[in-house]
N, C-alpha and C positions, 0 to 999 in steps of 0.2 A: 505494499499500500504504499502511494507516493507521500512523502512529508513533507510539509510545507515548508519554505524558505526560511531559513533562520534570520535572512531582513526581515521578512514577511510578518515575524512572531515580533521583531524588537519594535516595527513601526505599528502593528497592534498594540502591543503596549504603552508605547507613547498615548496612542488616542487614547485607550483607557483613563491613563494620568493624565491628560488631557482637559475630560470631562470632570475633574474634581480638582482642577487647578488651582482656585478659590482655597478650598477647605487645606490644600497641600501648600499654598502661599501662607496660611496662615500660622501652619502648623512650622514652616520653614523661618516664616519670621519670629515667632517664638522661642523654638531654638536658636534662634541664632541670635536672642538678643540674650537669652542665658547664656552665649557661647561669652560674649560681649563684657560680661559679668564674671565670667571664671576670667578671662585675661586682664579683666580686671584689678586682680586680686595678687597677683606677684607683685606688681608693678606696689600696693598699699603694701603688701606685706614685706618688703625692700626698706619702704617710710621708717616703718614700725622695728625692725630690728637694727637698724643703722642707727636709728635715734634713742633705742632702748626706751622706745613710748606703749611700752604694754600696759599703761595706769591711761592712756590718751585717749581722746575723742579716736583718735584714729583703727581702735581696736571694735569701736561700736559700727564704724563705717563697715569693716572686715567682717562681722558680722551680719551686715544687712546687706551688703553682696552676698556672702553666702546662702544666706536665706531669700534671696530676691531670684539667684540663681535657680533654686530649689525650682520653688515656685511656676519660676517661667518654662523652667523641663518639664515641672509635669504637667501643665496644662498643654503645651506640647505635645506630649507624649500621649494624652487623652484626644487631642484633634486627630494623630497620626494612627491610634488605634482605630478611632471611630471611623476616619476614613479609609484604613484596610479595611474593615467590615465591611464598608457601604463599596469598598471595589470589587470583594469577593462576589457581594450579591451581584454585582452589575455583569461579572463575568458567569456568573452562574446564569442570569437572566438572558445574555448574549447566546448560552446552548440551547434555551428552550424552541426556538423555532425551527432549529434542525433536528432534534428531535423529538418535538410533535411535530412538524411537517417536511420534512428531510424526507427522500425517497426513501420510499422500505429497502428496495434491495440496495441501497449504498449502506443503511442502519443494518441492514442482515450479515455485512462483512465484517463487525465489529463482533465481538464477544460481549453482553450484558454486563460481566464482570469488568470486563475494560471500559466500556460508557461510563457502569459507576466510579469506577477508580480517576477518572478524568474528569466527573462531573463535582468530586467530593475532592479529595487527596489532593490533586493538580491543580485544582483554585483555591484552596489552602497556603497554596508556593504560592502564588501572585498575591496573596495576601500579608504574605509574611515578606515580599520584596517591597511592596508597599509600604509595612511601616519599619523595613529594618535594613531596606534594601539603597532606592534612589537618595533617599533622604538621607541618611547616614553616610553617603558618598556626598554630598552638596553641602552638610553642615558639616564633615571632616576636613575637606581642602578646603574650606573657609578658616577654621578653625587650626589646619596647620599653616597657611600663609600666615594668621594673626599672631599665632606663637613665635614662626619663624621672625616676624620682624623684631618680637619684643625682645627674642632671645640674640639678635644682631645687634640690637640697644645697647644691652646688656653685656656681650663679652662674645665679640665674632672667635675668638679663636676655639672658644669650645663647643661653640656652634656650629665650626665646619668639623671638630671632630665628633658630635653628636652626628649631624648629617652623613659624615662619612659611613659609619656604625649604620644609619636608617637604610642608608640607600641601597646597601650590599644588601643587606636582608630581604628590601623591597625585591629587588631584582632576582633573589632565591625564590620569592613567593610567587612570580610574577609567571615563572616559567611551571607554575602546576596550574594556574588558573585555567587553560583554554582544554585543558582533558576534563573538566569537572565538569561542563555539562553534557558532554559526550558520555562519564558514567553515569550522571544522573538519570537521563534519558533510560541507561539500561534497569539501573534501580527500577523506575518507574514502571517502565515495563513487566520488571519481573513480579513486581506489586498489582499490578494487573492482573497476570495470569494467577496468583497465588489465587488472588479475589475470585475469579472466574472459577477455578476449580474449588473455592470454600461455597462456592453457590450451587455446583452445582450437587456438593455432599449435603446442603443441607436442604436443598430442595427434595430431595430423593431417598430419604434414609431408609423406607420399606424396599424398595428396589435393591438397594446398596447391601440391605442386611440379609435378605431372603438370595437376594445373588451370590452370596458367600463372598463379597466382594469386598468387605470393610480391612481388608490385608493391604488389597491393592490399591482402593483410597488414600487408605492413611500412608501409603508410600510412595502416591502420587501426592500426593499434600507434602510432606517431607519434602519431597524434590523441589516442587514451588519454594515451601521455604525457604530450603537450601539456599535456592538462587535469589531468593531477594537477600538473603544473608550473603552469599559469594560479590554478589553487586555492589550490597550497602559496603560491605568491608573496603570493596576497590574506592568508591565514594569518600570513604573514611582515611584511607591513605593518604588519596591526595589532601584531603579538605586538614587533618590532623597537623602535619609540618608545616602547615599557614601558622597557627596559631603558638608551635615550639619557635618555630623560627622569630616569630615577631615577638616574642616575651622574651626568648635569649637575647634580641635584638634590644628591647627595651631595660634589660636588667645588667644587658653589658653596657649599652649607654650611661643608666644611673653612675654604677661601677665607678668608669671612667670618669664623668662629669667628676664626681666627687672625689677623685684622687686629684685629678688635675686642678680642680678648682681649690684644694687646700694647699695645693701648691702654688699658685695665682694668688693666694688670698696672702701669703707667706710673704711672697715676693710684692705684699702692697700692689698688684698691675688689679686685683678685687676687692670690694668689699666682701664682710662675709655675710651684708644684706643680699647684697648684688648674688654672690651666691647661690644665700637661698631662695632669692625671686627666680633666680637660672634653673633650677633643680626644679620648682614647681611647676616653670612654665613649661621643662623638659618633658614633666610630667604627661603635660596638657598637649605636648606637643605627640609623645608616642602613642598613648590612649586613643585620640582621631584616627592616626596612623592606623595604628590595628585594626578599629572600627572601619575602617572605610574601606579594608583589605579584605574582609569578612563581609564585608559590604558587597563587595564588587563579586565572590563568592556565590553569596548568595543571589545574587543578578543573574550569576549564570545557571544554576537550578532555577530561577525561576523562570527562563527562559527558554531551559529542558521544559517543563512543564506545559508551558506557551505552546511549544511546540507539536507537545500530542493534545490539548485543547482543540487547537486550530484544528488538526485534522477530521474532528468533528465539527466546528464551526465553518468549514469550507462544504461541507455536506448540501448537494445542491436540492432546494426545498421545491415543495411543486406548488406548479405556476399557476398565479391567480390569474382565469380567462376572463375577459371582458364582459362587462354586465351589459353592454351597448348593444351587440349582435345578438342578444339572447332576447333580451326583451322584445321581440316578437315571436318569439317560440314559447313563451312563459303558458301564455294559454294549453297549448298542446303537452306540455310537459306535467302540467298541474289540474287537465281535466278531471271529473269525478272517477272513481272506480280506480280497479288496478290498472296497473301497466302493461303495454306489451314491449318485448323483448326481442330485437333483433339483432344478427351478429351474419356478416357477410364477407366471406373470404377473411376471416384472420389470422395472420401468423405472427408470432411472436420467439425471438430469440435470447440469450443470455449469453455473454461473453462469449459470440459468433456461433453457439451451441442452438441448433432449431431445437423451441421444445411441443410448437404449437405450429402446425401446417394447414393451412387453407380449410380454416372451420369459420361453418355454417351452420345457423341452426334460427330457429323462427319460434317464442314462445306467445302463442295469441296473450291479451289480458283475462285473465280470471282462470288460467287453464294453469295444471302441474305437469311441470317436464323432470324427467329423472334422468341423470347424469353416471349413468355405471362403466363401470373398467377397473383393468388392475392399478394393484398402486404404482407408482411413479409416470400412468398416463398421461397426465398434465390436466385430471378433474378442479384439482386447486389451483391451479395455476390460471385456468382460465375465470375459475369466480373472482383469483385475484384481481385479473382483467377487467373482467367485467364492474368491479367495486371500481378501478382505477388507480389501481397502487402499483398498479405496473404500466407500462405503455407498452400498447403494443405496436408494431413495426408500420402500419396503416391504421388508419383511425377507421373500423369499421362497425362501429355497436353501436344501435339505435335503439332510445327508450321513446314511446311512442312518438316512432317517426320522425326523433330528431337525434341528429348525429350529437354523441355525447361529449365528443370535445368541444363543439360549443356552446355546454353549459358552464356557468364555474360550477366547482368543486362543491361545493359548500350547499348549493342546491341541487345537484345531482343526489350526493350522497344521503339530504336530507329525506329520500321517496327511497332510499333503498337499503335495506338489513341487512346483516349477515352472521350468522351463526355460525362462529369457525368449531375446529373441529374438536378441538382442545377446549372448547366451551372455559374460557377463561373467565372468572369472578374476582371481584377487587376488592380490597380490605374495608371494610363499613360496614352496615347494615343491610340486610336483604331487601328495605325499603327504597334505599341508594342503587342499588344495582339493579333494579326493575325498574328505577324511574332516571337511570343514566343517561338515555340520551332525549328525556322528557322530564325536564324536573319537575314541573309544574302540573302534569297530571293527577286527577283525584285520586281519591282510596276505590273510588266505585269502578274504574279502569285498569287500577293496578291486580283488585280481586277478578276483575273478569278477564287478566291474561292470566293471571296466576292457576283459573277454574280452567280456563282452555287447556290448557299441560296436561292437568289432572294433579295440580301439587295446593290445590287448594285443602284438603284433608289437612296433608301434612304442615302447610304452613298454621292453617288455626289451632293444632296441637302445639305446637313451639310458646314456649311460654312467653317471648315477646313477642310471638306473632310476626309482623312486615318488620318491626326494628332488632331482630335477630343479628347479633351480630354478625359478618362473613368472616373468617380466619385469612389468613395467607392462603392466596389459589383454591379459596373454600373449599379447604380441607376437613373445616365441619359438615359436608353435603359431600355423600353419594355422586361417585360419575354419572351416574341415570339422572340427578336430583341438576347435578349442574349442568349438564344437556339439556331438563328442561325449564330452568331459570334461563338461560340464555336465549331461551327459542321465546321464552313470556317478555324477556326485556328488548325485542327486538321489536315485538307488537304493540307495546306499549308506544313505541316511537312513531306505531299505524304508514308503516311501508307501505310503497304501491309494488316491489317489488323485493319480496324477502330471499334470498341465499342461504341454504345450508346444507352446510360443508360435514356427512355423517350425523343428521341429526339423532339416531337410534343407536347407532353403535355399541353403548353401554348400557340399555334397556331390556328388559324380559321380554318374550314374546306377548306372554298378557298387555304390559304398559306400551310395548310400542305400536300392537293393534288400536287402541287408544289414543294415544297422540297420532297416529296417521289417522284417523277420522275425526279426528278432530283439527288439522292441517288438511281434509278435503273440504271440510265447512270454510273453512278461513281464505280458503278460495274464490270466495266472494267477494273479498277486499284487498285482499293482495294477490299477485302472480306468484308462484313458487320454483325454486327451481334447487331441486334435490340430488347432492350428491352422495352415492352409495357405493356399498359394497353388498350390501342386503338383497335378499328378493322380495321382502316386504312390502318396501315406497314401490316398487311396479304396478302392486294394486289400483291404487290412488292416481297413479298415471295418467294424463291424457296422452302424451305420447314419451316414447324412452328412446335415450339418444347412447351410443355406445360409443367409449373413448378407447383407442387403441394407437399405441408410438405418436400419439401427438396429433392425432387423425380421428377425425369423430361420422358415426354412421348413424342412420334413423333406424331403429329396431320398429318393424311393423306392429300393429295393436296396440291399445290405449283401453283406459277407464269407460 
């Protein structure tokens, strides 16, 4: 999978920061003001020492400088932290269009755990960059400049010695920086792989245990964990020397200046107050230098995270179709009653591999069409094409005589329903699930939909009825119950065309017969297309189609 160019990630980071430029400027102003007070302290301290003025008002002034610096630093940090939280929210919000409206085929190239990792841990790295990255660099550089000026004025010789030590250590640190981004990308990818493997285990505990696969899965997870450790270790081996080198440089500079400064005081080339001021100012030089280099390393990690985030953000979203050409067709699409579906010569390829070839079928309004065939024949792919989740090689799908490519997606999908093969349910209440596509639906309609799929006795006997909580993936309902809840959810949306992918695959023969009888009745209000492997649905079909190797044929006979 192609990775966004590094320059593009930098550009996106810059744009994100510009959106919060006022807050960042306010934080920068507060932190720079704190820096100005910090750099004033050595000068005042030098006067106190040289004048032996420990009991003078100068001590009060020094205390005011310390308190003022602390207060400004605290307020600056608060503004910075809040800005960082806002920034992480901005990044996560920017991912929503791609996740919610990105082309299905492109989203399917990512593992679920990988998308979760990019939306959670990678975005958190961007926040760290905002709170400890660019501003640390900006404040650090200005602090180093200010401290350098103060040091030069105090004693240029001592400054050159300190500068030499710090410059050598900084040059050594810079040799590690280019590798940080590369190793961080590998570490983040390993974390995403672990997240995916963990998700696989958490969502399939019964299958794993009954398959005797617990040891295999444990080894798989252990391998993923080991990979995160290996790549994390590599990143740590690159980053750890940075702190060690700068700590050594700082201690070395302080010791060297203390020894050389004592000699210069002995030779009357420097006063004791000047030496004290120089040592304090030197600390103010070393600390921001270390912070700046760490911030540069943090920015490298953030750029690596942005690379991964960008791979989601660049996913092409579904095109919004023009409303202007659709206005004249609205009456055709929204005419009362079920919708007619017609497909003429549809073909579809994925990665240059033909999956469907010259598919043609006509389903009159208010009728039931059954589509059967072996696994992999292309039945579910055809349903995805009808729903416009996939784009056919040529636009050949018509609803009530209207080419669906001329209809805005939201309007088109508003008149069709899809019951997916795995019948997914969402966390929330049973009411939330049933009313998902029509939140304003009345209780009367909800109970009508529940009754039509034979679930009313079950729901009536639940302690909380429609307010019953649905566990993750609907685990507190059986497979057949989930299928019928999914059908009821589609009916609540009042579709004119209802597509059902294996709607009875998990039902017993008696319940299947009841449901099929209800579906036969429903055809008066919506057209039905049923994909199935089972023979029973053919009994209610007005026409039956068979799919083999991406081609379709009509089977004689009908209801």
